[in-house]
N, C-alpha and C positions, 0 to 999 in steps of 0.2 A: 612385668607389667608388658600392658600391650604398647603397640607403637605408632607413636604419637603421631598424628596426617600430618605432611609438609604441605607449610603455607600457602606454596604457588600452585598445591595443585587443590587446594579447599577455597581460591581465589577462582580460579578454574571452574571450579564446581560452581559457586555463588553466579560467576557470569551466566549458564549455561539457563538458568531460574529465569523466568518470566517473570517481572514486573510491573505491572500494568496496575493503572493509579488513575484512569479516567476513561468514562465509554468508549471515546473517540478513539481507543488506544485498541481497545478489546475489537474493535468492528476491523481497525486496520489489519489487525494479524489477522483476524478470521476475514477477510479479503486477500490476504498474500496468499492463505491455508489455501481457501476455494480454487485460486487461480495457479498455486503451485508455483511463485513465484515470491522465497521467502528475500529473495536479493534485494523486491524494491519494496518492504513493509512499511518504511519511515512513507512514503509517496500516499499509500493508501491508507495512511495514518490521517494523511493530511488533507485529505479529500475526503476521510472521515470527521474533521472536523470541521471541514468547510460548507459539506454537503448532506442530504439527507440519508439518514442508513440504511433503512429500509431500499430508500432506493438503488443503492450503491451494493445491496446484499443480491437483491432482486436478479440487477445486470451482470453482477458475478454469477452468482447459480444459474444464468441460461447462458453463458459463456463457459462455463462449466462442464454442460453435458453434451455439449459438443463435441465428439469425438476428433470429430479429424483436423482440430486445429491445434498446430505447435506451439505458440506462444500466445497463450490465455492472455499475459497482462499486456503484449500490443493489440488484441482484438480489444478487450476488456477501456482501454484507452480511448482507442480509435472511436469507439459506440459512445462511447460518455462525451466525448469532445463533440462526436457528429448530432448526436440529439442534442444535447444541451443548448437551450438558447441561452444559458446563464455562464457560458463560458468566460474564464475574466481577462479580460484584456491584457497583451505582453506588454509590460510597465519596461523590459527591460529596451524594446525597440527603439532605433531612432526614427520622430516624424517624418515621412517623405518629402524631401522639398520638389518644389513647381519646377518643371523644365524649360529652360529658357527655349 
């Protein structure tokens, strides 16, 4: 009889497989791959959920084509926030008080 696979090994193998259920999840994974930034794939998924997917892909492709860039994810975020007039306000900041 063949050897049974170890249950923990089976669980680890299942965890490695991608489970994409929504379009924005796929777009987020594509952005992470283009930018070579898998550590921030959840951030890219969130952006894909809130913004136009085609616009994000175009920006990521233009950043990925630049050869001398060390941190593609940082440049992508900089260009995204500087070019976008739709940048959401930061809700976690306190309103500024008037100086007396």
